C-alpha positions as CSV (number, residue, x, y, z in Angstrom):
1,M,-28.6,3.2,0.8
2,A,-30.8,0.9,-1.0
3,E,-32.3,-2.1,0.6
4,F,-32.5,-5.4,-1.3
5,P,-34.7,-8.8,0.1
6,E,-32.5,-11.7,1.3
7,N,-30.8,-13.4,-1.7
8,K,-30.3,-17.0,-1.1
9,R,-27.3,-17.1,-3.8
10,K,-25.7,-14.2,-2.3
11,K,-25.3,-15.9,1.2
12,E,-24.4,-19.3,-0.6
13,G,-21.5,-17.2,-2.3
14,D,-20.7,-15.3,1.3
15,D,-20.1,-18.5,2.9
16,L,-18.3,-20.0,0.1
17,Y,-15.6,-17.0,-0.2
18,R,-15.0,-17.4,3.7
19,Q,-14.0,-20.7,3.0
20,K,-11.7,-18.9,0.4
21,K,-13.2,-21.1,-2.3
22,Y,-13.1,-18.1,-4.9
23,G,-14.3,-19.5,-8.0
24,Q,-17.1,-21.5,-6.4
25,A,-18.1,-18.2,-4.6
26,S,-18.0,-16.5,-7.9
27,T,-20.3,-19.1,-9.8
28,A,-22.9,-18.5,-6.7
29,Y,-23.0,-14.7,-7.0
30,T,-23.5,-15.0,-11.0
31,A,-26.8,-16.6,-10.0
32,A,-27.5,-14.1,-7.5
33,I,-26.9,-11.0,-9.9
34,A,-29.3,-13.0,-12.3
35,D,-32.1,-12.8,-9.2
36,A,-31.1,-8.8,-8.2
37,P,-29.2,-7.4,-11.1
38,R,-29.2,-3.9,-9.3
39,D,-27.7,-4.8,-5.9
40,Y,-24.4,-3.4,-5.7
41,R,-23.2,-5.5,-2.9
42,I,-23.1,-8.9,-4.9
43,H,-21.3,-7.6,-8.1
44,A,-18.8,-6.0,-5.5
45,N,-18.4,-9.8,-4.1
46,R,-17.5,-11.0,-7.4
47,A,-15.0,-8.3,-8.0
48,A,-13.4,-9.6,-5.2
49,C,-13.7,-13.0,-6.3
50,C,-12.1,-12.3,-9.7
51,E,-9.3,-10.2,-7.6
52,K,-8.5,-13.8,-5.8
53,M,-8.5,-15.8,-9.1
54,V,-6.5,-13.5,-11.2
55,E,-3.6,-14.3,-8.5
56,T,-3.8,-17.7,-9.5
57,C,-4.5,-18.1,-13.2
58,W,-2.8,-17.4,-16.6
59,G,-3.3,-16.9,-20.1
60,A,-7.2,-16.4,-21.2
61,A,-8.5,-17.4,-17.7
62,R,-6.6,-14.5,-16.2
63,R,-7.9,-12.5,-18.6
64,G,-11.3,-13.5,-18.2
65,W,-11.3,-12.8,-14.8
66,L,-9.3,-9.4,-15.1
67,E,-12.4,-8.5,-17.5
68,C,-15.2,-9.5,-15.1
69,G,-13.8,-8.3,-11.9
70,L,-13.0,-4.8,-13.6
71,G,-16.5,-5.0,-15.2
72,D,-18.2,-5.9,-11.8
73,A,-16.7,-3.0,-9.8
74,R,-17.3,-0.3,-12.4
75,K,-21.3,-1.6,-12.4
76,C,-20.9,-1.5,-8.4
77,V,-19.9,2.1,-8.6
78,E,-22.5,3.2,-11.2
79,L,-24.9,1.6,-9.2
80,A,-23.9,3.0,-5.5
81,P,-22.0,6.4,-6.1
82,A,-21.9,7.1,-2.4
83,W,-20.8,3.5,-1.4
84,P,-16.8,3.5,-0.4
85,K,-16.0,0.2,-0.4
86,G,-17.1,0.2,-4.5
87,Y,-14.2,2.7,-5.3
88,C,-12.0,0.0,-3.2
89,R,-12.9,-2.5,-5.7
90,L,-12.1,-0.5,-8.7
91,A,-9.2,0.6,-7.7
92,A,-7.7,-2.9,-7.0
93,A,-9.5,-4.0,-10.4
94,C,-7.5,-1.3,-12.3
95,A,-4.2,-1.9,-10.6
96,Q,-4.4,-5.6,-11.7
97,S,-5.6,-4.8,-15.3
98,W,-2.9,-2.2,-15.7
99,E,-0.2,-4.8,-14.5
100,Y,-1.7,-7.7,-16.6
101,A,-1.4,-4.8,-19.9
102,K,2.2,-4.2,-18.9
103,D,2.8,-7.9,-18.2
104,T,1.4,-8.7,-21.7
105,A,2.6,-6.0,-23.7
106,W,5.1,-8.3,-25.6
107,E,1.9,-10.0,-27.6
108,N,1.1,-6.8,-29.2
109,D,1.5,-6.0,-32.9
110,D,3.2,-2.9,-32.1
111,Y,5.7,-4.1,-29.4
112,D,9.3,-2.8,-29.9
113,E,11.7,-5.4,-29.7
114,E,14.5,-3.3,-30.1
115,A,13.8,-0.8,-27.4
116,A,13.2,-3.4,-25.0
117,A,16.5,-5.1,-25.6
118,K,18.2,-1.6,-25.0
119,S,16.6,-1.2,-22.0
120,V,18.4,-4.0,-20.4
121,S,21.9,-3.3,-22.1
122,K,24.9,-1.6,-20.5
123,H,24.0,1.2,-22.6
124,A,20.5,1.8,-21.5
125,P,20.3,5.3,-19.6
126,S,20.2,4.8,-16.0
127,R,18.1,7.6,-15.0
128,V,15.1,6.1,-17.6
129,H,12.7,3.6,-16.0
130,P,12.7,0.6,-18.5
131,G,8.6,1.3,-18.8
132,C,6.6,-0.2,-21.4
133,F,7.4,-1.1,-24.8
134,S,3.9,-1.0,-26.6
135,A,1.9,1.9,-27.1
136,K,-0.9,0.4,-27.2
137,A,-0.6,-1.1,-23.7
138,R,1.0,2.2,-22.6
139,R,-2.4,3.9,-23.5
140,T,-4.3,1.2,-21.5
141,G,-2.2,1.8,-18.7
142,A,-2.4,5.3,-18.3
143,A,-6.2,5.2,-18.8
144,L,-6.4,2.2,-16.0
145,R,-4.1,4.7,-13.8
146,V,-6.4,7.6,-14.2
147,E,-9.5,5.6,-13.5
148,A,-7.6,4.1,-10.4
149,E,-6.6,7.7,-9.0
150,D,-10.1,9.1,-9.8
151,A,-11.5,5.8,-7.7
152,C,-9.4,6.4,-4.9
153,R,-9.8,10.2,-4.7
154,R,-14.0,9.7,-4.9
155,G,-13.8,7.1,-2.5
156,L,-11.7,9.2,-0.3
157,A,-14.2,11.9,-0.2
158,L,-16.5,9.9,1.1
159,A,-14.4,7.9,3.5
160,P,-11.4,10.4,4.2
161,E,-9.9,7.6,6.7
162,D,-10.0,4.4,4.4
163,A,-6.7,3.0,4.8
164,Y,-7.0,0.6,1.6
165,L,-7.6,3.8,-0.3
166,R,-4.8,5.8,1.2
167,V,-2.3,3.2,0.4
168,A,-3.5,2.5,-3.2
169,L,-2.9,6.5,-4.0
170,A,0.3,6.2,-2.2
171,K,1.3,3.8,-4.5
172,L,0.0,5.5,-7.4
173,R,2.1,8.8,-6.3
174,D,5.1,6.5,-6.6
175,D,4.5,4.8,-9.9
176,P,7.2,6.4,-12.4
177,D,4.5,5.8,-15.3
178,H,1.7,7.8,-13.8
179,K,1.3,11.5,-13.8
180,P,-1.2,12.2,-11.4
181,R,-3.9,14.4,-12.2
182,D,-4.1,18.4,-11.6
183,A,-5.9,19.2,-8.4
184,A,-7.8,22.2,-10.7
185,T,-9.0,19.4,-13.2
186,Y,-11.3,17.9,-10.4
187,P,-14.9,18.1,-10.6
188,P,-16.9,20.1,-8.3
189,P,-16.0,20.2,-4.3
190,N,-16.6,17.3,-2.1
191,E,-16.7,14.9,-4.9
192,Y,-12.8,14.2,-5.0
193,A,-10.4,14.4,-1.9
194,S,-7.3,16.6,-2.8
195,D,-3.9,15.9,-1.6
196,D,-4.3,19.1,1.1
197,A,-7.6,17.6,2.1
198,L,-6.0,14.5,3.3
199,R,-3.4,15.4,5.0
200,R,-3.1,14.2,8.6
201,P,0.2,15.5,9.8
202,E,-0.1,14.3,13.3
203,A,-0.6,10.7,12.6
204,A,2.2,10.8,9.8
205,A,4.7,11.9,12.7
206,K,4.2,8.9,14.6
207,R,4.7,6.7,11.5
208,K,7.8,9.0,11.0
209,E,9.3,8.5,14.4
210,V,9.1,4.5,13.6
211,G,10.9,4.8,10.4
212,N,13.8,7.3,11.9
213,A,14.3,4.6,14.5
214,K,14.6,1.8,11.9
215,F,16.5,4.0,9.8
216,A,19.1,4.3,12.6
217,E,19.3,0.5,13.2
218,K,20.0,0.2,9.5
219,E,16.8,-1.4,8.7
220,Y,16.2,0.5,5.4
221,A,13.5,-1.5,4.0
222,L,11.5,-1.5,7.0
223,A,12.1,1.8,7.0
224,E,10.7,2.8,3.6
225,R,7.7,0.8,4.2
226,T,7.4,2.9,7.2
227,Y,7.6,6.2,5.5
228,A,5.4,5.0,2.7
229,A,2.8,4.3,5.3
230,A,3.5,8.2,6.5
231,L,2.9,9.4,3.3
232,A,-0.2,7.7,3.0
233,L,-1.2,9.9,5.9
234,D,0.6,13.1,4.7
235,P,1.3,13.1,0.9
236,R,2.7,17.0,0.6
237,E,5.5,16.3,3.8
238,S,8.9,16.9,2.3
239,T,10.8,15.6,4.8
240,L,9.3,12.0,4.6
241,Y,9.9,12.0,0.6
242,A,13.6,13.1,1.8
243,N,13.9,10.2,4.0
244,R,12.4,7.4,2.1
245,S,14.9,8.7,-0.8
246,A,17.4,8.0,1.5
247,C,16.7,4.8,2.5
248,R,16.2,3.8,-1.2
249,A,19.4,5.2,-1.9
250,H,21.1,3.0,1.0
251,Q,19.3,0.0,-1.0
252,S,20.9,1.2,-4.3
253,D,17.6,2.1,-5.5
254,Y,18.7,5.5,-7.0
255,R,15.9,5.5,-9.6
256,G,13.0,5.4,-6.7
257,A,15.5,7.6,-4.6
258,L,15.4,10.4,-7.3
259,R,11.7,10.0,-7.9
260,D,11.1,11.3,-3.8
261,A,14.2,13.5,-4.1
262,E,12.5,15.5,-7.0
263,K,8.8,15.3,-5.0
264,C,10.8,16.6,-2.1
265,V,12.3,19.4,-4.2
266,A,9.1,20.4,-5.4
267,L,7.5,20.7,-1.9
268,D,10.5,22.8,-0.9
269,E,12.6,24.0,-3.3
270,K,14.9,25.9,-0.8
271,W,16.1,23.1,1.6
272,A,19.5,22.2,1.3
273,K,19.0,18.8,2.3
274,G,16.3,18.1,-0.2
275,R,18.9,19.2,-2.9
276,L,21.1,16.4,-1.0
277,R,19.1,13.6,-1.7
278,L,18.8,14.8,-5.4
279,A,22.4,15.2,-5.8
280,T,22.8,11.6,-3.9
281,A,20.4,9.8,-6.5
282,L,22.0,11.2,-9.5
283,Y,25.2,10.1,-8.5
284,G,24.2,6.6,-8.1
285,L,22.9,7.0,-11.5
286,G,26.0,8.0,-12.7
287,E,24.9,11.4,-13.4
288,Y,27.7,13.3,-11.9
289,G,27.2,16.6,-14.0
290,A,23.7,16.8,-12.9
291,A,24.5,15.7,-9.0
292,Q,27.1,18.3,-9.1
293,E,24.6,21.2,-10.4
294,A,22.2,19.8,-7.7
295,C,24.9,20.5,-4.8
296,D,25.7,24.2,-6.0
297,V,22.0,24.8,-5.8
298,G,21.7,23.4,-2.3
299,L,25.2,25.3,-1.0
300,A,23.5,28.4,-2.2
301,F,20.5,28.0,0.2
302,D,23.2,26.6,2.9
303,P,26.5,27.6,2.4
304,D,27.8,25.6,5.7
305,S,26.0,22.2,4.8
306,T,29.3,19.7,5.3
307,A,27.4,16.9,3.8
308,V,26.6,18.7,0.3
309,Q,30.1,20.2,0.1
310,K,31.7,16.4,0.2
311,L,29.4,15.3,-2.1
312,R,30.3,18.0,-4.5
313,L,33.9,17.5,-4.1
314,R,33.0,13.6,-5.0
315,C,31.0,15.1,-8.1
316,E,33.9,17.1,-9.3
317,R,36.1,14.5,-9.5
318,E,34.1,12.8,-11.9
319,T,33.3,15.8,-13.7
320,K,36.9,16.2,-14.6
321,E,37.2,13.2,-16.4
322,P,35.9,13.1,-20.1
323,L,32.2,11.5,-20.3
324,A,33.4,8.3,-21.8
325,V,35.6,8.0,-18.4
326,Q,32.3,8.9,-16.4
327,R,30.2,6.6,-17.9
328,E,32.6,3.4,-17.3
329,M,33.1,4.3,-13.7
330,H,29.2,4.9,-13.3
331,R,29.3,1.3,-15.0
332,L,32.1,-0.6,-12.9
333,R,30.1,1.0,-9.7
334,E,27.2,-0.9,-10.9
335,D,28.8,-4.2,-11.4
336,Q,30.4,-4.0,-8.0
337,R,27.2,-3.4,-6.2
338,K,25.5,-6.3,-8.2
339,N,28.8,-8.5,-7.2
340,G,28.5,-7.3,-3.4
341,S,24.9,-8.1,-3.7
342,L,25.5,-11.7,-5.3
343,K,27.9,-12.7,-2.7
344,E,25.8,-11.8,0.1
345,T,23.1,-13.8,-1.3
346,L,25.1,-17.1,-2.2
347,A,26.9,-16.6,1.4
348,G,23.3,-16.5,2.8
349,L,22.4,-19.6,1.1
350,K,25.5,-21.6,2.0
351,E,25.0,-20.7,5.2
352,A,21.7,-21.5,5.8
353,G,21.9,-24.8,3.8
354,N,24.5,-25.5,6.1
355,A,23.0,-25.1,9.1
356,G,19.6,-27.0,7.9
357,G,17.6,-23.9,7.9
358,G,17.3,-23.5,4.1
359,P,18.3,-24.7,0.9
360,N,21.6,-25.8,-0.5
361,L,22.6,-23.9,-3.5
362,A,24.6,-26.7,-4.8
363,N,22.4,-29.3,-4.1
364,N,19.7,-27.6,-5.5
365,I,20.9,-26.6,-8.8
366,E,22.0,-30.5,-9.2
367,S,18.5,-31.7,-8.2
368,M,17.0,-29.1,-10.6
369,M,19.1,-30.7,-13.6
370,S,17.9,-34.0,-12.4
371,Q,14.2,-32.9,-12.8
372,M,14.8,-31.9,-16.4
373,G,16.3,-35.3,-17.3
374,M,20.2,-34.6,-16.9
375,P,22.4,-37.1,-15.4
376,P,24.2,-36.5,-12.1
377,G,27.2,-34.3,-12.2
378,I,26.4,-32.6,-15.5
379,A,27.4,-29.5,-13.9
380,N,30.5,-30.8,-13.0
381,M,31.0,-32.1,-16.4
382,S,30.4,-29.0,-17.9
383,G,33.4,-27.3,-16.3
384,L,31.1,-26.2,-13.2
385,D,32.0,-27.0,-9.7
386,M,28.6,-26.2,-8.0
387,A,29.9,-26.7,-4.4
388,A,32.5,-24.1,-5.2
389,I,30.1,-21.5,-6.8
390,P,29.4,-19.5,-3.4
391,E,33.2,-19.4,-2.1
392,A,34.4,-18.6,-5.7
393,A,32.0,-15.6,-5.4
394,K,33.1,-14.4,-1.8
395,R,36.7,-14.5,-3.7
396,Q,35.8,-12.1,-6.3
397,P,38.1,-9.1,-5.4
398,D,36.5,-5.7,-4.7
399,L,38.2,-2.9,-6.9
400,S,39.4,0.1,-5.0
401,E,38.3,3.5,-6.7
402,A,41.5,3.8,-7.9
403,Q,41.5,0.8,-9.3
404,M,38.3,1.1,-11.0
405,R,39.6,4.7,-12.1
406,R,42.3,2.8,-14.1
407,V,40.5,0.5,-15.6
408,A,37.6,3.0,-16.8
409,R,40.1,5.2,-18.6
410,E,41.9,2.1,-20.2
411,R,38.2,1.2,-21.4
412,A,37.9,4.6,-22.5
413,G,41.3,5.1,-24.2
414,V,42.0,7.9,-21.9
415,K,45.9,8.2,-21.1
416,A,46.3,8.1,-17.0
417,A,46.4,11.7,-15.6
418,P,48.9,12.5,-12.5
419,A,47.0,10.5,-9.2
420,P,44.9,13.6,-7.8
421,S,43.9,14.1,-4.1
422,P,41.4,11.5,-2.7
423,P,38.1,12.3,-2.4
424,P,36.5,12.8,0.9
425,P,35.4,9.3,2.2
426,A,32.0,8.1,1.6
427,D,29.5,8.8,4.4
428,D,28.9,5.6,6.4
429,A,25.4,6.4,7.6
430,L,23.2,9.3,7.7
431,E,21.8,10.5,11.3
432,V,18.3,11.9,12.2
433,G,18.5,15.7,12.5
434,A,16.4,17.9,15.0
435,D,14.2,18.5,12.4
436,G,13.6,14.8,11.8
437,A,15.5,14.6,8.5
438,F,18.7,13.0,8.2
439,E,21.8,14.6,8.6
440,A,24.7,13.3,6.3
């Protein structure tokens, strides 16, 4: 790497950065760049300042910091293509820029308000990711994600163990809006790191063991993060995708569970447990027919799998109903899940407030209304009993499967059929099998 003489303004910027005075540090680095325009380190450092400033700004100021940071990161890579840190800066700048493009998509002339409204309606397809409703923003985001992936892979070709680049690349793989590059399109060997070249199975196995333990303790969010860390170390291990899919399903993130299940199946198409993960995610999304087909494929590979057999029976119970009833059943289940989450949240807020360890919901809402200039007790005057909100939510009854089915048939205008035999009980937990994946 090239050597550069001491630059006082760079040293000043470094000191200010360490003090977290990012705006002032950026000014110092700007002066340093004027003195040494080909010093790639200064461009990288100013890009780091921009990354921090973006997190604190809005509007035109945020856009300006984004453009400055992305420009500096690109210049750094241009000046020092063999310096791994430059690719870290570029990947980070691209990530911030595509998030901004998505967040401000509504400002574009081609923003599709009708499609955006439909995406949050009860008629929106549950399997489809909401996405972005501006073609211009989608094109911008797609280009930035490709640039970010290239930066990660070029950097990892130079520094295969770089943790930041591995995590950034793993996030891209999991981004529903990103289509990873085909390895056949990479430039000549050793310039880009392929997924096969990045595999570290022993290190990933250690993270996997931790994830299995957290899953067994029903710490699903923590287990999910642990499996994500393992996937950054071995992106082609099918059981890691299967296990993370199970974590996401337990948290009702069925779209995420489906993405992982599809990757698992792509890596090991004859593994029955992968088909079970796929069927579970599809069932959670209300795609009962597709879930049943996934079960059928899984049973073709492992006819004795009781977990797949049970789930297939549940699917068959739904697919015997007309499509209109199936859609209503899915909506009712979604409403019940959301109601359950609301109950837990409100109960937790009330408990924390009463214990002095957190906010009291009723008092906070009254305080917020007071700050908006509304008179005291306005909520109660409007017929809203603030103190009773958590208790009212807790008293909201849960519907049984039979009750939901009656409601679904009524809504769909379908006459009640003779009561069928009850479906197999839902599996309460998944256990770790001998191969490290979860048994139902």
